[in-house]
C-alpha positions, 0 to 999 in steps of 0.5 A: 607528182600527185599523191593519190592517197591524200587526194582520195582522203580529201575527197572522202572527208569533204572540204574543210569547215570553220563553222564550229562554234565555241560555247561561251564560258558561263558566269555563275550569278547569285542574287543577294537581297535583304535590308540593312544587314545585307547591305553590310554594317561590319566595321573594318578599321575604324577604332575611335575610342568614343564612337567605335569602342576603341576598335573592339570587334573590328576586322583588323582586331578580329584578324589579330586573334590567331583563332580567327586568323586561322579561319579568315586570315585569307582576307589579309596579305602579309603586308597587312593589305586587303586581299582582292579576288580575281574570280569573284565580282560584285555589282551593288547600287547603294541606297545613297551614293554611286554604283559599286562594281569590281572584284570582291574585297572589302567596301561593298557596303552602304557607306562611302569608302572601304571601312565596312563590309557585309555578308558578301565577303565570305559568301563570295569567298566560299562560292569562289573556292567552289566554282571553276567559273567566275562568280558575280554577286548582285546585291539588292538591299535597302535599309529598314524594309519589311517583307510585309510591305516593301518586298511584298510579292505579287502572290501575297495579294494587295499592292506589290512592294516597290522594293520587290520590283526594284530587286528584279529591276536591279538584277536585270540592269546589272545583267544588261550592263555586264560588258560596261562594268566588267569588261573582263566578263564580256561575252560570257553566258550569265547563269542565275545559280542562286538566291540568298535572302537576309532580312526580317528585322522590320517585320517584327514591327509591322502590323501582321508581319510576323504572322504572314512572314512564312507565306510572304517569303514562300511567295517571294521565292515563287514569284522571283523564280517565275519573273527571272525564269529559273523554276528551281532556283536554289535559295538560302535563308539567313536567320535574323539571329540578332533579334530575340524572336522565336516566332520570326525564326520559326517562319524563316526556318519553315520556308526551306522545309516546305515540300514545294522546295524539296532539296533546293533550299537551306536555312542558316542559323546565325544566333550563335554569331551574335557577339556582346556589345562591349566586344563590338565597335557599335555598342548601341546597334543591336539591330546591326549585330553591333557592327561586329566583323566576326559576326558578319564573317561567320554569317557569310561563311554559313550562307556561302557554304549552304549555297555551295551544298545546293550547287553540289546537288 
């Protein structure tokens, strides 16, 4: 028997369709750039009495302190092993050595092995806690590079810095190879959601570097936004707080306050995170925050939280 009501409904609704498409899931991407302190100089577990000051200020020692463990103990499991996040990923080509890709944990520094880390550790943690979407950090950083020459942006005139160009090339290469290096992220839609800049030491020793720093950094942001086609890309500038140089700090602070960047930028003070050399593993490396793990955790946390506030806006 033919069911007349059902037949009429089918006629009115028309043939079934399967052409509806599901939007790909978004992958939140953040570009991290700078020089050796963005590479990462924090010591994880090296404690040689002569070379690493007996382990003072290394990550394992820092997390033995209940006060630090309360803030950063999420990086160590109950059995003492290092935590790996399954929702935050890193792409980093060190200046020397093989490409490093994978889920966020310790080891994404410019050295072999898993004995160092950089600001990416806490930056990634803060962003991972904020987003429901997965997060990818692309690190583009090289030691001993100035903004005046090495990262010099096109708007500043003269010869464009080779590491400005390399930063953009490295970012694009990471995006183009997502499926190869991160099979679990295959098919997702990458969205460049922020830029974090941690650099400045070498401009203190480059002719004209300090005087031009503010203008060069503003130009770098504008050129980067244009090159990557993100006109209002949020950005964070981390203070070079391990250098006692108010002129550099003033230039770094001034850029996020410029009218053209409105509410799209943040400056993160870091001077308070500098620890004493005698409390740190690398006592002669003031240019690297003495390798102190607590310093890098606090720096990364500050920059990560600043970026989260920009995402909320």
